[in-house]
Wavefront OBJ file of the C-alpha trace (Angstrom):
o trace
v -30.542 -21.427 -25.392
v -33.277 -23.627 -23.963
v -34.830 -22.321 -20.748
v -35.335 -25.830 -19.362
v -33.738 -26.116 -15.907
v -32.074 -29.469 -16.594
v -31.707 -30.845 -20.074
v -29.855 -33.652 -21.787
v -28.556 -33.444 -25.343
v -27.477 -36.122 -27.796
v -24.702 -34.632 -29.933
v -23.614 -36.717 -32.962
v -20.256 -36.082 -34.604
v -22.090 -35.501 -37.914
v -25.774 -35.267 -38.880
v -25.406 -38.314 -41.152
v -23.632 -41.666 -41.322
v -22.651 -43.876 -44.258
v -25.279 -46.132 -45.779
v -22.927 -48.427 -47.709
v -20.823 -50.193 -45.063
v -20.294 -50.714 -41.338
v -18.735 -47.608 -39.813
v -17.883 -46.112 -36.418
v -19.548 -42.942 -35.241
v -18.829 -40.811 -32.153
v -21.600 -39.345 -30.019
v -21.394 -37.039 -27.000
v -24.055 -36.920 -24.290
v -24.296 -33.614 -22.448
v -26.274 -32.645 -19.343
v -26.819 -28.950 -18.698
v -28.149 -27.635 -15.375
v -29.414 -24.078 -14.968
v -31.099 -24.149 -11.592
v -28.817 -21.650 -9.846
v -26.111 -21.974 -7.222
v -28.480 -21.500 -4.271
v -30.964 -24.198 -5.210
v -31.516 -26.768 -2.483
v -30.601 -30.341 -3.213
v -33.256 -32.562 -4.701
v -32.076 -35.216 -2.248
v -32.958 -33.122 0.797
v -30.657 -31.936 3.537
v -26.908 -32.429 3.697
v -25.121 -34.994 5.860
v -21.602 -33.547 5.876
v -18.433 -35.012 7.376
v -15.027 -33.345 7.375
v -12.140 -35.777 7.913
v -8.952 -33.922 8.864
v -5.411 -35.268 9.035
v -3.839 -34.217 12.333
v -0.520 -36.029 11.889
v 2.579 -34.185 13.042
v 3.264 -32.510 9.693
v -0.143 -30.811 9.736
v 1.090 -28.640 12.573
v 3.481 -26.790 10.250
v 2.604 -23.681 8.200
v -0.604 -23.325 10.185
v -2.303 -26.071 8.144
v -4.199 -27.643 11.019
v -5.234 -24.277 12.434
v -6.574 -23.217 9.032
v -8.519 -26.474 8.706
v -10.005 -26.050 12.195
v -11.060 -22.492 11.449
v -12.649 -23.568 8.157
v -14.549 -26.369 9.915
v -16.040 -23.856 12.342
v -16.966 -21.423 9.562
v -18.737 -24.189 7.670
v -20.561 -25.350 10.794
v -21.836 -21.820 11.422
v -23.398 -21.768 7.916
v -25.181 -25.130 7.823
v -28.970 -25.189 8.116
v -30.972 -26.673 10.974
v -31.848 -29.838 9.046
v -28.244 -30.467 7.931
v -26.016 -32.896 9.830
v -22.394 -32.061 10.654
v -19.513 -34.324 11.714
v -15.775 -33.796 12.133
v -13.323 -36.708 12.357
v -9.593 -36.320 12.911
v -6.933 -38.960 12.395
v -3.254 -39.703 12.822
v -2.368 -43.285 13.785
v -5.875 -43.449 15.272
v -9.207 -41.836 14.408
v -11.425 -39.759 16.664
v -14.906 -38.296 16.219
v -14.595 -34.721 17.488
v -18.040 -33.418 16.537
v -21.180 -35.298 15.500
v -24.842 -34.341 14.951
v -25.585 -34.873 18.664
v -22.895 -32.431 19.824
v -24.540 -29.394 21.503
v -24.115 -26.391 19.244
v -22.426 -24.290 21.929
v -19.739 -26.979 22.398
v -18.627 -27.301 18.770
v -16.127 -24.415 18.756
v -14.378 -25.675 21.878
v -14.135 -29.232 20.596
v -12.633 -28.047 17.301
v -10.178 -25.807 19.112
v -8.997 -28.762 21.228
v -7.645 -30.621 18.163
v -3.850 -30.912 18.331
v -1.226 -32.436 15.989
v -0.529 -36.134 16.526
v 1.803 -38.733 15.020
v 1.529 -40.999 11.951
v -0.972 -41.031 9.053
v -3.566 -43.796 8.968
v -5.545 -42.242 6.142
v -7.810 -45.204 5.502
v -8.847 -45.443 9.176
v -9.821 -41.765 9.272
v -11.781 -42.068 6.034
v -13.502 -45.297 7.131
v -14.517 -43.654 10.406
v -15.963 -40.712 8.501
v -17.953 -43.028 6.227
v -19.231 -44.939 9.249
v -20.408 -41.738 10.888
v -22.218 -40.645 7.737
v -23.837 -44.049 7.309
v -24.994 -44.154 10.927
v -26.794 -40.809 10.569
v -28.010 -41.182 6.980
v -31.730 -40.909 6.261
v -33.798 -40.847 3.084
v -33.958 -37.059 3.446
v -30.167 -36.574 3.505
v -27.398 -36.851 0.952
v -23.899 -37.696 2.139
v -20.792 -35.582 1.555
v -17.340 -36.310 2.941
v -14.300 -34.064 2.529
v -10.956 -35.701 3.353
v -7.868 -33.530 3.883
v -4.322 -34.858 4.304
v -0.738 -33.716 3.832
v 1.013 -36.977 4.662
v 2.158 -40.296 3.275
v -0.334 -43.009 4.223
v 2.019 -45.119 6.333
v -0.508 -47.142 8.332
v -3.755 -48.934 7.528
v -4.996 -49.845 4.049
v -2.813 -48.416 1.295
v -3.893 -50.496 -1.711
v -5.576 -48.317 -4.325
v -7.949 -51.011 -5.598
v -9.203 -51.740 -2.085
v -9.891 -48.053 -1.415
v -11.589 -47.661 -4.799
v -13.913 -50.553 -3.968
v -14.947 -48.934 -0.677
v -15.475 -45.588 -2.432
v -17.677 -47.245 -5.057
v -19.844 -48.935 -2.423
v -20.161 -45.655 -0.530
v -21.202 -43.891 -3.744
v -23.929 -46.510 -4.246
v -25.173 -45.585 -0.767
v -25.280 -41.894 -1.687
v -21.956 -40.766 -0.170
v -19.499 -38.746 -2.249
v -15.928 -38.116 -1.096
v -13.762 -35.230 -2.251
v -10.093 -35.328 -1.247
v -7.565 -32.576 -0.663
v -3.821 -33.194 -0.797
v -1.991 -30.378 0.966
v 1.559 -29.159 0.448
v 3.473 -28.295 -2.701
v 6.412 -30.533 -1.821
v 4.754 -32.989 0.567
v 5.033 -36.654 -0.329
v 1.342 -37.383 0.185
v -0.001 -40.214 -1.962
v -2.005 -38.367 -4.550
v -2.803 -41.626 -6.362
v -4.779 -42.869 -3.330
v -6.569 -39.559 -2.808
v -7.388 -39.310 -6.512
v -8.664 -42.900 -6.632
v -11.000 -42.349 -3.672
v -12.404 -39.139 -5.140
v -12.883 -40.481 -8.669
v -14.555 -43.736 -7.596
v -17.027 -41.839 -5.405
v -17.806 -39.011 -7.847
v -15.904 -36.314 -5.955
v -12.923 -34.119 -6.767
v -9.258 -34.481 -5.926
v -7.518 -31.200 -5.115
v -3.794 -30.554 -4.920
v -3.019 -27.310 -3.124
v -0.290 -25.430 -1.307
v -0.641 -24.876 2.422
v -2.303 -21.491 1.927
v -5.236 -22.874 -0.072
v -6.998 -25.040 2.512
v -9.723 -22.552 3.396
v -10.593 -21.708 -0.222
v -10.926 -25.373 -1.261
v -13.054 -26.288 1.769
v -15.249 -23.290 0.949
v -15.574 -24.331 -2.713
v -16.449 -27.912 -1.791
v -19.021 -26.682 0.734
v -20.674 -24.371 -1.807
v -20.796 -27.174 -4.365
v -22.407 -29.480 -1.820
v -25.028 -26.844 -0.992
v -26.158 -26.536 -4.614
v -26.524 -30.221 -5.540
v -29.643 -30.817 -7.639
v -29.072 -34.398 -8.839
v -27.288 -36.579 -6.323
v -27.457 -40.001 -8.001
v -27.578 -39.032 -11.655
v -27.375 -41.720 -14.331
v -27.750 -41.774 -18.102
v -29.093 -44.601 -20.244
v -28.686 -44.666 -24.017
v -31.371 -45.859 -26.400
v -29.917 -47.463 -29.541
v -31.902 -48.991 -32.433
v -31.146 -52.338 -34.117
v -27.963 -52.147 -36.145
v -26.326 -49.644 -33.743
v -24.158 -50.679 -30.788
v -21.439 -49.245 -28.558
v -18.052 -50.309 -29.891
v -15.887 -48.279 -27.486
v -16.461 -46.412 -24.254
v -14.824 -43.014 -24.701
v -15.253 -42.270 -21.002
v -14.218 -43.506 -17.570
v -17.716 -43.783 -16.140
v -18.970 -46.749 -14.174
v -21.743 -48.538 -16.044
v -24.315 -50.681 -14.276
v -27.352 -52.244 -15.984
v -26.756 -50.133 -19.102
v -26.747 -46.894 -17.123
v -23.717 -44.622 -16.831
v -23.197 -43.261 -13.335
v -22.414 -39.548 -13.253
v -21.012 -37.499 -10.429
v -23.464 -35.369 -8.415
v -24.645 -32.397 -10.471
v -24.915 -28.962 -8.907
v -27.156 -26.008 -9.621
v -25.192 -24.514 -12.511
v -23.365 -27.470 -13.980
v -22.262 -29.076 -17.219
v -21.442 -32.750 -17.642
v -20.602 -34.654 -20.797
v -19.111 -37.913 -21.999
v -18.683 -39.721 -25.304
v -19.191 -43.180 -26.763
v -18.152 -44.671 -30.095
v -20.932 -46.460 -31.933
v -20.760 -49.124 -34.608
v -23.407 -48.683 -37.285
v -24.431 -51.519 -39.582
v -26.744 -49.914 -42.182
v -27.994 -53.313 -43.358
v -29.587 -53.832 -39.935
v -31.171 -50.373 -39.714
v -34.813 -50.063 -40.741
v -35.321 -47.189 -43.173
v -33.025 -44.374 -44.287
v -32.401 -42.940 -40.816
v -32.247 -44.001 -37.180
v -32.841 -42.361 -33.808
v -30.415 -42.108 -30.892
v -31.833 -41.402 -27.463
v -30.602 -40.646 -23.934
v -32.522 -40.525 -20.651
v -31.309 -38.818 -17.480
v -32.252 -40.348 -14.116
v -31.829 -39.268 -10.518
v -31.757 -42.600 -8.736
v -34.728 -44.447 -10.214
v -36.686 -41.311 -11.158
v -36.685 -40.043 -14.735
v -35.551 -36.414 -14.993
v -35.552 -35.738 -18.742
v -34.709 -37.320 -22.082
v -33.722 -36.354 -25.624
v -33.387 -37.885 -29.083
v -31.700 -37.032 -32.347
v -32.133 -38.483 -35.839
v -29.185 -39.592 -37.976
v -29.630 -39.928 -41.725
v -27.993 -42.743 -43.699
v -26.464 -41.288 -46.863
v -23.631 -41.996 -49.332
v -20.070 -41.363 -48.152
v -19.725 -38.376 -50.471
v -22.472 -36.582 -48.554
v -21.135 -37.556 -45.120
v -17.696 -36.031 -45.659
v -19.112 -32.669 -46.736
v -20.258 -31.959 -43.164
v -17.733 -30.980 -40.462
v -17.277 -32.997 -37.278
v -19.110 -31.340 -34.382
v -16.454 -29.437 -32.411
v -17.993 -30.251 -29.011
v -17.978 -33.968 -29.807
v -14.355 -33.920 -30.941
v -13.438 -31.881 -27.850
v -14.982 -34.425 -25.470
v -13.284 -37.297 -27.321
v -9.899 -35.556 -27.331
v -10.156 -34.847 -23.618
v -10.787 -38.527 -22.962
v -7.792 -39.490 -25.084
v -5.799 -36.888 -23.202
v -6.749 -38.454 -19.863
v -5.505 -41.827 -21.117
v -2.179 -40.283 -22.115
v -1.874 -38.513 -18.768
v -2.514 -41.757 -16.896
v 0.342 -43.433 -18.790
v 2.677 -40.571 -17.939
v 1.650 -40.551 -14.289
v 2.291 -44.272 -13.913
v 5.717 -43.782 -15.462
v 6.487 -40.859 -13.140
v 5.409 -42.850 -10.077
v 7.985 -45.508 -10.960
v 10.698 -43.084 -9.847
v 12.614 -43.225 -13.119
v 10.330 -41.802 -15.818
v 11.309 -41.952 -19.478
v 11.514 -38.192 -20.018
v 12.091 -38.520 -23.749
v 8.928 -40.590 -24.162
v 7.043 -38.205 -21.883
v 8.135 -35.231 -23.993
v 6.836 -36.904 -27.150
v 3.476 -37.697 -25.535
v 3.100 -34.134 -24.261
v 3.970 -32.667 -27.660
v 1.314 -34.855 -29.297
v -1.220 -33.923 -26.618
v -0.566 -30.206 -27.064
v -1.049 -30.559 -30.821
v -4.370 -32.400 -30.349
v -5.694 -29.821 -27.907
v -4.719 -26.952 -30.205
v -6.591 -28.559 -33.102
v -9.672 -29.040 -30.922
v -9.404 -25.437 -29.744
v -9.152 -24.113 -33.296
v -12.131 -26.140 -34.503
v -14.196 -24.966 -31.564
v -13.599 -21.352 -32.490
v -14.514 -22.014 -36.118
v -17.874 -23.400 -34.998
v -18.425 -20.889 -32.201
v -21.491 -19.283 -33.778
v -23.186 -22.621 -34.448
v -22.471 -23.973 -30.965
v -23.533 -20.791 -29.192
v -21.266 -18.165 -27.680
v -21.821 -19.034 -24.013
v -21.379 -22.771 -24.462
v -18.364 -22.323 -26.749
v -16.695 -20.021 -24.211
v -17.072 -22.603 -21.429
v -15.526 -25.274 -23.648
v -12.812 -22.860 -24.780
v -11.791 -22.254 -21.168
v -11.906 -25.970 -20.386
v -9.769 -26.970 -23.376
v -7.491 -24.047 -22.657
v -6.839 -25.326 -19.139
v -5.971 -28.811 -20.422
v -3.735 -27.269 -23.066
v -2.018 -24.869 -20.688
v -1.221 -27.566 -18.122
v 0.189 -29.797 -20.865
v 2.348 -26.922 -22.117
v 3.630 -26.272 -18.584
v 4.331 -29.988 -18.099
v 6.233 -29.991 -21.397
v 8.397 -27.044 -20.329
v 9.224 -28.685 -16.985
v 9.895 -32.039 -18.613
v 12.304 -30.490 -21.115
v 14.096 -28.696 -18.276
v 14.342 -31.930 -16.295
v 15.457 -33.922 -19.318
v 18.428 -31.624 -19.849
v 19.319 -30.698 -16.256
v 17.979 -33.663 -14.295
v 21.338 -34.255 -12.643
v 20.769 -31.084 -10.603
v 18.871 -32.039 -7.433
v 16.479 -29.078 -7.412
v 15.512 -29.792 -11.017
v 14.833 -33.436 -10.261
v 12.726 -32.310 -7.320
v 10.389 -30.519 -9.738
v 9.004 -33.893 -10.787
v 7.152 -34.315 -7.476
v 4.967 -31.177 -7.685
v 4.649 -31.704 -11.446
v 3.281 -35.195 -10.910
v 0.791 -33.945 -8.328
v -0.270 -31.044 -10.520
v -0.794 -33.313 -13.506
v -2.908 -35.674 -11.422
v -5.009 -32.758 -10.187
v -5.752 -31.707 -13.773
v -6.212 -35.267 -15.041
v -8.786 -36.008 -12.341
v -10.662 -32.817 -13.159
v -11.014 -34.211 -16.672
v -11.988 -37.717 -15.577
v -14.869 -36.528 -13.400
v -15.862 -34.152 -16.230
v -15.589 -30.971 -14.189
v -15.991 -28.580 -17.108
v -15.486 -25.329 -15.247
v -12.089 -23.922 -14.257
v -11.746 -22.532 -10.738
v -9.143 -20.180 -9.327
v -7.726 -23.118 -7.367
v -7.188 -25.041 -10.617
v -5.218 -22.095 -11.969
v -3.202 -21.815 -8.743
v -1.795 -25.321 -9.218
v -0.179 -24.366 -12.504
v 0.936 -20.938 -11.293
v 2.653 -22.542 -8.307
v 4.497 -24.979 -10.575
v 5.738 -22.232 -12.858
v 6.862 -20.011 -9.986
v 8.834 -22.894 -8.485
v 10.367 -23.737 -11.872
v 11.409 -20.111 -12.379
v 13.144 -20.116 -8.995
v 14.997 -23.307 -9.907
v 16.037 -21.866 -13.283
v 17.352 -18.699 -11.627
v 19.471 -20.823 -9.286
v 20.868 -22.785 -12.222
v 21.757 -19.595 -14.116
v 23.851 -18.468 -11.152
v 25.507 -21.845 -10.717
v 26.020 -22.877 -14.350
v 27.366 -19.845 -16.227
v 28.342 -21.977 -19.252
v 24.663 -22.861 -19.744
v 23.397 -19.318 -19.224
v 22.082 -18.751 -22.775
v 20.065 -21.976 -22.832
v 18.757 -21.494 -19.312
v 17.708 -17.907 -19.999
v 15.788 -19.143 -23.036
v 14.016 -21.706 -20.877
v 13.350 -19.058 -18.259
v 11.771 -16.795 -20.846
v 9.457 -19.600 -21.984
v 8.423 -20.245 -18.366
v 7.828 -16.519 -17.790
v 5.681 -16.251 -20.919
v 3.598 -19.222 -19.807
v 3.124 -17.658 -16.365
v 2.153 -14.305 -17.889
v -0.624 -15.997 -19.888
v -2.157 -17.268 -16.652
v -1.975 -14.021 -14.700
l 1 2 3 4 5 6 7 8 9 10 11 12 13 14 15 16 17 18 19 20 21 22 23 24 25 26 27 28 29 30 31 32 33 34 35 36 37 38 39 40 41 42 43 44 45 46 47 48 49 50 51 52 53 54 55 56 57 58 59 60 61 62 63 64 65 66 67 68 69 70 71 72 73 74 75 76 77 78 79 80 81 82 83 84 85 86 87 88 89 90 91 92 93 94 95 96 97 98 99 100 101 102 103 104 105 106 107 108 109 110 111 112 113 114 115 116 117 118 119 120 121 122 123 124 125 126 127 128 129 130 131 132 133 134 135 136 137 138 139 140 141 142 143 144 145 146 147 148 149 150 151 152 153 154 155 156 157 158 159 160 161 162 163 164 165 166 167 168 169 170 171 172 173 174 175 176 177 178 179 180 181 182 183 184 185 186 187 188 189 190 191 192 193 194 195 196 197 198 199 200 201 202 203 204 205 206 207 208 209 210 211 212 213 214 215 216 217 218 219 220 221 222 223 224 225 226 227 228 229 230 231 232 233 234 235 236 237 238 239 240 241 242 243 244 245 246 247 248 249 250 251 252 253 254 255 256 257 258 259 260 261 262 263 264 265 266 267 268 269 270 271 272 273 274 275 276 277 278 279 280 281 282 283 284 285 286 287 288 289 290 291 292 293 294 295 296 297 298 299 300 301 302 303 304 305 306 307 308 309 310 311 312 313 314 315 316 317 318 319 320 321 322 323 324 325 326 327 328 329 330 331 332 333 334 335 336 337 338 339 340 341 342 343 344 345 346 347 348 349 350 351 352 353 354 355 356 357 358 359 360 361 362 363 364 365 366 367 368 369 370 371 372 373 374 375 376 377 378 379 380 381 382 383 384 385 386 387 388 389 390 391 392 393 394 395 396 397 398 399 400 401 402 403 404 405 406 407 408 409 410 411 412 413 414 415 416 417 418 419 420 421 422 423 424 425 426 427 428 429 430 431 432 433 434 435 436 437 438 439 440 441 442 443 444 445 446 447 448 449 450 451 452 453 454 455 456 457 458 459 460 461 462 463 464 465 466 467 468 469 470 471 472 473 474 475 476 477 478 479 480 481 482 483 484 485 486 487 488
């Protein structure tokens, strides 16, 4: 493996393309960082704002107290040149701590936070952005973490409007990660996911007990940022053009905007090219990619593609990493369709089952091909991709089990109620794929474990109440138990 701290790779689906007619050709671009988790950000010090929901529901299960304690722990670990702000919101927004707050007063101000009333999520977020912008300097990079457990029932609730604000904030160097709290809470995960995705952050869906671990993970990720405004530009020769974007990245002036990259990170995306061999000069062409941090060039790479007869092209296998990245993008498209259907309140469970079955089959094929090419790809890189595909596959399998249970027993209220945490869990995993977070954390696993545990409890209740369906329900319970055992 290359010892270069940050490198970019151009990975073609095959080493050659057809020379006899216009064809399409998939290419993956991959950025690999190896600078270490403790490396300081290339952008300088951190300008961090924690925006905490203090609506009435946050007072239950110790959620607000856990958030307050985590805020204090984070504050005690920031460096002298970092900036720290805490904003709380309910129907109003209040700045509790800012960079001018005397250090010996921070603990008391955090402790004074008490539960309030309604949930004006947009107002709290806007206030946090304003605070970051007012203290931003060229030496700081902005990070905002927004935590909420409630339905946004005041303020701006239109997803497109919030996405637009998130995009503008990202252009100013501010990334927002969002945390939706509560397994059964009716928080609007679509709004939280939209804010996070548009700004290059992560959306987390967690139970009440996971607040401290997610805030800690987000803080550690922020500490190890090495490229804050990373972008990639492709270099294509005459006769080669992009025919389809196999990614969800924002593209401005031919450059693809990536999320912030941390010290030990992996980011990839794919494009589909159209190749017209009659317009290519010579018997091969060169594809290039350049990685930027803002306007500064970080590194670049090229690869040569030969033009040969079709008979020679088909003798080479498709690169497993390229097909994996493409399949994950297709998977995210399928998941978005299912999520929109689920949000309608009356999802077509039969159609959803078919889509999940097809998705599971695609992921299994990608997984199998990856293992066949493991030696060529490299053991370490293949293992990371194996875990990533495995997480997509496992969540789809769990969603399929819950969908089949709901399809057959949806008239039972507790079964129908499974659709809410399922929808939130699927959005959590789908957003992980969209922002190309290629590593699987314990919190990602917890989402699926929580779903399966809840589904097992529901199935046990049905077995007691529906003795005539005992055989079928026990079969479904066994499948759920087997899926849970694979995760633990």
